[in-house]
C-alpha positions in Angstrom: 75.7 -49.0 12.1 75.2 -45.4 12.0 71.7 -45.4 10.2 70.8 -48.1 12.6 71.3 -46.1 15.7 69.7 -42.8 13.8 66.5 -45.0 13.1 66.6 -46.2 16.4 66.9 -42.7 18.3 64.0 -41.6 15.8 62.0 -44.3 16.9 62.5 -44.0 21.0 61.8 -40.1 20.0 58.4 -40.8 18.2 57.5 -43.2 20.9 58.3 -40.6 23.9 56.3 -38.1 22.1 53.6 -40.3 21.6 53.6 -41.2 25.3 53.7 -37.9 26.4 50.7 -36.8 24.2 48.8 -39.3 25.6 49.7 -39.3 29.3 50.4 -35.6 29.8 46.9 -34.7 30.2 46.7 -37.0 33.4 49.5 -34.7 35.1 47.4 -31.6 35.9 44.7 -33.4 37.7 47.0 -35.2 40.0 48.9 -32.3 41.0 45.8 -30.2 41.7 44.2 -32.7 43.9 47.0 -32.5 46.0 47.1 -28.8 46.6 44.6 -26.7 48.1 46.2 -23.3 47.0 44.1 -23.0 43.8 40.2 -23.2 44.6 37.7 -22.3 41.7 40.6 -20.4 39.5 41.5 -18.4 42.8 44.9 -18.7 44.6 44.7 -19.1 48.7 47.0 -19.2 51.6 46.5 -22.6 52.0 49.3 -25.3 51.9 50.8 -26.0 48.6 50.6 -29.6 49.3 47.7 -31.4 51.3 45.6 -34.6 50.9 42.5 -32.9 52.4 40.4 -33.3 49.3 40.9 -37.0 49.0 39.4 -37.0 53.0 36.7 -34.6 52.3 35.2 -36.2 49.1 34.1 -39.2 51.3 31.8 -36.8 52.9 29.7 -36.4 50.1 26.8 -39.1 50.4 26.1 -38.9 46.6 29.7 -39.6 45.7 29.9 -42.7 48.3 26.9 -44.1 46.8 28.1 -43.8 43.2 31.2 -45.1 44.3 29.4 -48.3 45.9 27.4 -48.6 42.6 30.4 -48.4 40.6 32.3 -50.9 42.5 29.4 -53.4 42.7 28.6 -53.1 39.0 32.5 -53.5 37.8 32.7 -56.6 40.3 29.6 -58.2 38.6 30.6 -57.7 35.1 34.2 -59.0 35.9 32.7 -61.8 37.0 30.0 -62.5 34.2 32.1 -61.1 31.4 34.9 -63.5 31.3 32.7 -66.8 31.5 30.7 -65.4 28.6 34.1 -64.4 26.6 35.4 -68.2 27.4 32.3 -69.6 26.0 32.4 -67.7 23.0 36.1 -68.3 22.4 35.3 -72.3 22.9 32.8 -71.9 20.3 35.1 -70.5 17.7 37.1 -73.1 18.0 34.4 -75.9 17.9 32.0 -74.5 15.6 32.1 -74.1 11.7 31.0 -70.5 11.8 33.7 -69.0 13.5 34.0 -65.7 11.4 30.3 -64.8 12.3 31.0 -65.6 15.9 33.9 -63.2 15.8 31.9 -60.4 13.9 29.0 -60.5 16.3 31.4 -60.7 19.5 33.1 -57.6 18.0 30.4 -55.7 16.5 29.8 -53.5 19.7 33.2 -52.1 19.1 31.9 -50.4 15.9 28.9 -48.9 17.4 29.0 -45.5 18.7 28.4 -45.3 22.6 25.6 -42.9 22.2 23.9 -44.9 19.6 24.4 -48.2 21.8 23.1 -46.4 24.7 19.9 -45.0 23.3 19.2 -48.5 21.5 19.7 -50.4 24.5 17.5 -47.8 26.8 14.7 -48.2 23.9 15.0 -52.0 23.7 14.7 -52.0 27.5 11.4 -49.8 27.3 9.9 -51.9 24.7 10.5 -54.7 26.9 9.0 -52.8 30.0 12.0 -52.8 31.8 12.8 -49.7 33.9 16.1 -48.3 33.7 18.0 -49.4 37.0 20.7 -51.2 38.2 20.1 -54.2 36.1 20.3 -52.1 32.9 23.5 -50.7 34.0 25.2 -54.2 34.4 23.9 -55.2 31.1 25.2 -52.4 29.0 28.5 -52.8 30.8 28.9 -56.5 30.0 27.9 -56.0 26.4 30.6 -53.0 26.2 33.4 -55.1 28.0 32.7 -58.4 26.3 34.5 -57.7 22.8 37.8 -56.7 25.0 37.3 -60.1 27.0 36.6 -62.1 24.0 39.9 -60.9 22.6 42.1 -61.4 25.8 40.6 -65.2 25.9 40.8 -66.1 22.4 44.5 -65.0 22.2 45.5 -67.1 25.4 43.3 -69.9 23.7 45.4 -70.0 20.5 48.7 -70.6 22.4 47.2 -73.8 24.1 48.0 -77.2 22.5 45.0 -79.3 21.7 47.3 -82.1 21.8 47.0 -82.1 25.7 43.2 -82.3 25.3 43.2 -85.3 22.7 45.8 -86.9 25.6 43.1 -86.3 28.2 40.2 -87.6 26.0 42.5 -91.0 25.2 42.8 -91.2 28.8 38.9 -91.4 29.4 38.3 -87.9 30.1 35.1 -86.4 28.8 35.3 -83.0 27.2 34.2 -81.0 30.5 36.5 -82.8 32.4 39.6 -82.4 30.1 38.8 -78.7 29.9 38.6 -78.1 33.8 41.7 -80.3 34.7 43.9 -79.4 31.9 43.0 -76.3 29.5 41.8 -73.9 32.1 44.7 -74.3 34.8 46.9 -73.4 31.8 44.7 -70.4 30.2 43.4 -69.2 33.6 45.7 -66.1 33.6 44.2 -64.8 30.6 40.7 -65.3 32.2 41.7 -63.4 35.3 43.2 -60.7 32.8 39.9 -60.3 31.3 38.0 -60.1 34.3 40.4 -57.4 35.6 40.0 -55.5 32.1 36.3 -55.6 32.2 36.2 -54.3 35.6 38.5 -51.4 34.4 36.2 -50.7 31.3 32.9 -51.0 33.4 34.5 -48.6 35.9 35.5 -46.2 33.5 32.1 -46.3 31.3 30.3 -42.9 30.9 28.5 -42.4 27.7 26.6 -45.7 27.4 25.7 -45.5 31.4 23.9 -42.2 31.3 21.1 -43.7 28.9 20.3 -46.3 31.2 21.3 -45.5 34.6 17.8 -44.3 35.8 17.9 -43.5 39.8 21.5 -44.5 39.9 24.7 -42.9 39.8 28.4 -44.2 39.0 31.4 -42.6 39.5 31.7 -41.4 36.1 28.2 -40.1 35.7 28.8 -38.3 39.0 31.8 -36.7 37.5 30.2 -35.6 34.4 27.1 -34.0 36.1 29.0 -32.5 38.8 31.1 -31.1 35.8 28.1 -30.1 33.9 26.5 -28.3 36.6 29.5 -26.9 39.1 32.5 -27.0 37.1 35.8 -28.3 38.2 36.2 -28.5 41.8 39.2 -29.5 44.2 37.1 -32.7 45.1 36.4 -33.5 41.8 40.3 -33.2 40.9 40.8 -35.8 44.1 38.4 -38.2 42.6 39.8 -38.2 39.1 43.3 -38.5 40.7 42.1 -41.7 42.6 40.7 -42.9 39.5 43.7 -42.6 37.4 45.9 -44.2 40.2 43.4 -47.2 41.0 43.3 -47.9 36.8 47.5 -47.6 36.7 47.6 -49.9 39.7 45.1 -52.5 38.0 47.0 -52.3 34.6 50.3 -53.0 36.6 48.8 -56.2 38.1 47.8 -57.3 34.6 51.4 -56.4 33.3 52.8 -58.5 36.0 50.6 -61.2 35.4 51.5 -61.2 31.6 55.2 -61.4 32.6 54.9 -64.1 34.9 52.8 -66.0 32.4 55.6 -65.6 29.8 58.3 -67.0 32.0 56.5 -69.8 33.0 55.9 -70.4 29.1 59.4 -70.0 28.6 60.6 -72.4 31.3 58.1 -75.0 30.1 59.5 -74.7 26.3 63.2 -74.9 27.9 62.2 -78.1 30.0 60.4 -79.8 27.0 
């Protein structure tokens, strides 16, 4: 009994230390984004708390255009990637070359970001496709697809194929059975894959810099501003906003997962 409590205590201590190590670096940008007292390393007479920088950063037209580009790209990636992931997951279930499909889908995870970005830029150049908005969307989809694929594939493994067999016996064809029976049961996973893809797209930097052309995303704007000027109060505010938005989307994913789990528990109880 005593050893069990000690083991549990050690486990929680290690967990808390790991979480603190992961998330502690996110605290300073949030603090510095809400104060005007520290500017460019100097102490001023400004108020200790202010949201001034969150307002002033929208006066920068380059940042506004970068934000619009990031949002549009993220929405497109969030719409395209789950569909491709769903088709790939269905191919894993239907075809005999399951391992080959899984390896091909997960391969982008093992390619260094800079290598993928340069290779994609070279590929587009050979096809005479200029670096543009389209090239940004393509490389974001390629990067987000493995994560979306894993999410959708995991959700599909919880689906009982007996339901599809019953639908087929009732006269429904393959697509009718999928849209009427399977998709309503796995849609939380598909939506989760869409949200996760949007988060990945919005936070992508390395690959984007290789194919962005005349376009800036929020992340490339942060990187170029940091390299040219350094850390500024508005940059802290932008980073703080991104941290808050990202955690908000993660919270939405967590709520959706909890609701799906409760729904499955009720279904098993009623069965």
